[in-house]
C-alpha positions as CSV (number, residue, x, y, z in Angstrom):
1,M,27.6,-29.8,-45.4
2,A,27.3,-30.7,-41.7
3,V,24.8,-33.4,-42.6
4,R,27.0,-34.7,-45.4
5,T,30.0,-35.0,-43.1
6,Q,28.0,-37.1,-40.7
7,V,27.2,-39.4,-43.6
8,Y,30.8,-39.6,-44.7
9,E,32.0,-40.4,-41.1
10,G,29.4,-43.2,-40.9
11,M,30.5,-44.6,-44.2
12,L,34.1,-44.5,-43.1
13,W,33.4,-46.6,-40.0
14,Q,31.1,-48.9,-42.0
15,H,34.0,-49.5,-44.5
16,L,36.4,-50.3,-41.7
17,I,34.0,-52.8,-40.2
18,A,33.1,-54.4,-43.6
19,E,36.8,-54.7,-44.5
20,K,37.5,-56.4,-41.1
21,K,40.1,-53.8,-40.3
22,L,39.2,-54.0,-36.6
23,K,40.3,-56.9,-34.4
24,S,38.0,-58.3,-31.7
25,G,37.6,-55.8,-28.9
26,D,38.9,-52.8,-31.0
27,R,37.0,-49.5,-30.9
28,L,36.2,-47.3,-33.8
29,P,39.0,-44.8,-34.6
30,P,38.4,-41.1,-33.8
31,V,37.6,-38.8,-36.7
32,L,38.4,-35.2,-37.3
33,T,36.5,-34.0,-40.4
34,L,38.1,-31.1,-42.3
35,V,36.2,-29.1,-44.9
36,L,38.4,-27.3,-47.4
37,Y,36.5,-24.5,-49.0
38,N,37.8,-22.4,-51.9
39,G,34.6,-20.6,-53.1
40,E,34.5,-17.0,-54.2
41,H,32.3,-15.9,-51.2
42,R,33.1,-16.5,-47.6
43,W,31.5,-19.5,-45.8
44,H,28.4,-18.8,-43.7
45,A,26.7,-22.2,-43.4
46,P,26.6,-24.1,-40.1
47,T,29.5,-26.5,-39.4
48,D,27.4,-28.4,-36.7
49,T,24.2,-30.3,-37.1
50,V,22.7,-29.0,-33.8
51,P,21.3,-25.7,-35.2
52,L,19.8,-27.6,-38.1
53,I,17.6,-29.8,-35.9
54,A,14.0,-28.6,-35.2
55,L,14.1,-29.2,-31.5
56,P,13.7,-26.8,-28.6
57,A,16.8,-26.2,-26.5
58,E,15.2,-27.5,-23.4
59,S,13.9,-30.7,-25.0
60,P,14.8,-34.0,-23.2
61,L,15.3,-35.6,-26.7
62,W,18.7,-33.8,-27.3
63,P,20.8,-36.6,-25.8
64,W,19.5,-39.0,-28.5
65,Q,20.0,-36.6,-31.5
66,P,22.7,-37.5,-34.0
67,R,25.5,-34.9,-34.0
68,A,28.3,-34.2,-36.4
69,R,30.8,-31.3,-36.5
70,C,33.4,-30.4,-39.0
71,H,36.4,-28.1,-38.9
72,L,36.2,-25.5,-41.7
73,L,39.2,-24.2,-43.6
74,D,38.0,-21.3,-45.7
75,M,40.8,-20.7,-48.2
76,G,39.7,-17.2,-49.2
77,A,39.6,-16.0,-45.6
78,V,43.4,-16.2,-45.2
79,P,45.5,-13.5,-47.0
80,E,48.1,-14.8,-49.5
81,K,51.0,-13.1,-47.6
82,E,50.0,-14.9,-44.4
83,L,49.8,-18.2,-46.2
84,A,53.3,-17.7,-47.6
85,I,54.9,-17.6,-44.1
86,R,53.1,-20.7,-42.8
87,D,55.0,-23.9,-42.9
88,S,52.1,-26.4,-43.3
89,L,50.6,-28.5,-46.0
90,A,47.3,-26.8,-45.6
91,A,48.9,-23.4,-46.4
92,L,50.7,-25.0,-49.5
93,L,47.4,-26.5,-50.6
94,F,45.6,-23.1,-50.3
95,R,48.4,-21.4,-52.2
96,L,48.1,-23.9,-55.0
97,E,44.4,-23.2,-55.3
98,H,45.1,-19.5,-56.0
99,P,46.0,-18.4,-59.5
100,H,49.7,-17.6,-59.9
101,E,52.0,-16.3,-62.6
102,P,54.6,-18.7,-63.9
103,E,57.4,-17.1,-61.8
104,E,55.3,-17.2,-58.7
105,L,54.2,-20.8,-59.3
106,A,57.9,-21.8,-59.8
107,G,58.7,-20.4,-56.3
108,L,55.6,-22.2,-54.9
109,I,56.9,-25.5,-56.3
110,D,60.2,-24.8,-54.6
111,D,58.3,-24.4,-51.3
112,V,56.4,-27.7,-51.8
113,V,59.6,-29.6,-52.6
114,A,61.4,-28.1,-49.6
115,W,58.5,-29.2,-47.3
116,F,58.7,-32.8,-48.4
117,R,62.5,-32.8,-48.1
118,R,62.1,-31.6,-44.4
119,H,59.3,-34.2,-43.8
120,P,60.4,-37.5,-45.4
121,G,58.0,-40.5,-45.4
122,Y,54.9,-38.8,-46.9
123,D,55.1,-40.5,-50.3
124,E,51.4,-40.7,-50.8
125,L,50.9,-37.0,-49.9
126,K,53.8,-36.1,-52.2
127,K,52.0,-37.9,-55.1
128,L,48.9,-35.9,-54.3
129,F,50.7,-32.5,-54.3
130,T,52.6,-33.5,-57.5
131,E,49.2,-33.9,-59.2
132,L,48.0,-30.6,-57.8
133,V,51.0,-28.8,-59.2
134,R,50.4,-30.5,-62.6
135,Q,46.8,-29.3,-62.6
136,A,48.0,-25.7,-61.7
137,I,50.3,-25.7,-64.7
138,E,47.7,-27.2,-67.0
139,G,45.4,-24.3,-66.0
140,Y,47.7,-22.1,-68.0
141,E,48.5,-24.4,-70.9
142,A,46.2,-27.4,-71.2
143,S,47.9,-28.6,-74.4
144,V,51.4,-29.2,-72.8
145,I,52.6,-32.5,-71.5
146,V,53.5,-32.0,-67.9
147,P,56.4,-34.1,-66.5
148,G,55.8,-36.3,-63.5
149,D,58.6,-34.8,-61.4
150,M,58.0,-31.5,-59.6
151,M,61.5,-30.1,-60.3
152,E,61.1,-30.9,-64.0
153,M,57.7,-29.1,-63.8
154,R,59.5,-26.1,-62.3
155,S,62.0,-26.0,-65.2
156,M,59.2,-26.2,-67.7
157,L,57.5,-23.2,-66.2
158,A,60.5,-21.0,-67.0
159,N,60.2,-22.0,-70.7
160,L,56.5,-21.6,-70.7
161,G,56.7,-18.1,-69.3
162,E,58.8,-16.9,-72.1
163,T,56.6,-18.7,-74.7
164,W,53.5,-17.0,-73.3
165,K,55.1,-13.6,-73.1
166,K,56.1,-13.8,-76.8
167,R,52.7,-15.2,-77.8
168,W,50.8,-12.4,-76.0
169,K,52.9,-9.8,-77.6
170,A,52.6,-11.4,-81.0
171,E,48.8,-11.5,-80.6
172,G,48.8,-7.8,-79.7
173,V,50.9,-6.9,-82.7
174,A,48.9,-9.0,-85.1
175,E,45.6,-7.6,-84.0
176,G,47.1,-4.1,-84.1
177,R,48.1,-4.5,-87.7
178,V,44.5,-5.4,-88.6
179,E,43.1,-2.4,-86.6
180,G,45.8,0.0,-87.8
181,E,48.8,1.5,-86.1
182,A,48.8,2.6,-82.4
183,R,45.1,2.6,-81.9
184,G,44.8,-0.9,-83.2
185,E,47.5,-2.1,-80.8
186,A,45.7,-0.2,-78.0
187,K,42.5,-2.1,-78.7
188,A,44.4,-5.3,-78.9
189,L,46.0,-4.5,-75.5
190,I,42.6,-3.9,-74.0
191,R,41.3,-7.3,-75.1
192,L,44.4,-9.1,-73.8
193,V,44.2,-7.2,-70.5
194,E,40.5,-8.1,-70.1
195,K,41.3,-11.8,-70.8
196,R,43.7,-11.7,-67.8
197,F,42.1,-9.2,-65.3
198,G,38.5,-9.0,-66.4
199,P,36.6,-5.9,-67.7
200,L,38.8,-2.8,-67.8
201,P,37.4,0.4,-66.1
202,A,36.3,3.1,-68.5
203,D,39.0,5.6,-67.4
204,L,41.8,3.0,-68.1
205,Q,40.3,2.2,-71.5
206,A,40.3,5.9,-72.4
207,R,43.9,6.1,-71.2
208,V,45.0,3.2,-73.3
209,L,43.2,4.4,-76.4
210,A,44.8,7.9,-76.1
211,A,48.3,6.5,-75.4
212,D,51.2,6.7,-77.9
213,A,52.7,3.6,-79.5
214,V,55.7,3.6,-77.1
215,S,53.4,3.4,-74.0
216,V,51.2,0.7,-75.5
217,E,54.3,-1.4,-76.4
218,T,55.6,-1.0,-72.8
219,W,52.3,-2.2,-71.4
220,L,52.3,-5.2,-73.8
221,D,55.8,-6.1,-72.5
222,R,54.6,-5.8,-68.9
223,L,51.4,-7.8,-69.3
224,M,52.9,-11.2,-68.5
225,E,54.7,-10.1,-65.3
226,A,52.1,-7.6,-63.9
227,S,50.3,-8.9,-60.9
228,S,47.5,-6.2,-61.0
229,L,46.2,-3.4,-63.1
230,D,48.0,-0.9,-60.9
231,V,51.3,-2.5,-61.6
232,L,50.6,-2.8,-65.3
233,F,49.7,0.8,-65.8
234,S,52.2,2.4,-63.5
235,A,54.1,5.4,-64.8
236,T,56.2,4.6,-67.9
237,N,59.7,5.8,-68.4
């Protein structure tokens, strides 16, 4: 990545020169290269070309070696709670990259709208963030037509949340009827939970399969809002 950023910086300057953006006597503009990383694992690669060059530290050739450095923003290295209290576009961008429930995403849209209201004059960036919000919504429901205004998107999320909740519950009930009574609904619940949170631990699977119909129904109702398995399977009333 350090080598790639060096290429990008050179291409940027070449573009400015080719487009005659610089007047006679002008210097090239300074560049700060940011790398936004949202991979599952933390970043460990060099952000500077110096350690990549096969040259002894004492070599007199160092002054003539090309060098590029980038500033890394590793999204996964910053806890979600810390991002929520930071008033910056970078924090908002990182939060949009994380998966959210409809209610949480609606609140995040409020934060994005509020930032642009406090910082007028960033129309191009606002267009970019509107597109990012649209993509976040389509990650839940690719078939819907997302409006172009962020506040309209927020209103649509409330309706989608109710629709998804009803759909998930209906799927669980329908599959349960095929499987038969409480055990069928329990198996359907396990499949729906695994679609959302990944493979269910064996002890939780056993708990669901042994649960009564009331408990299974409660878990199905909670499935949309629950942010984790612990929340979903907390003690029922």
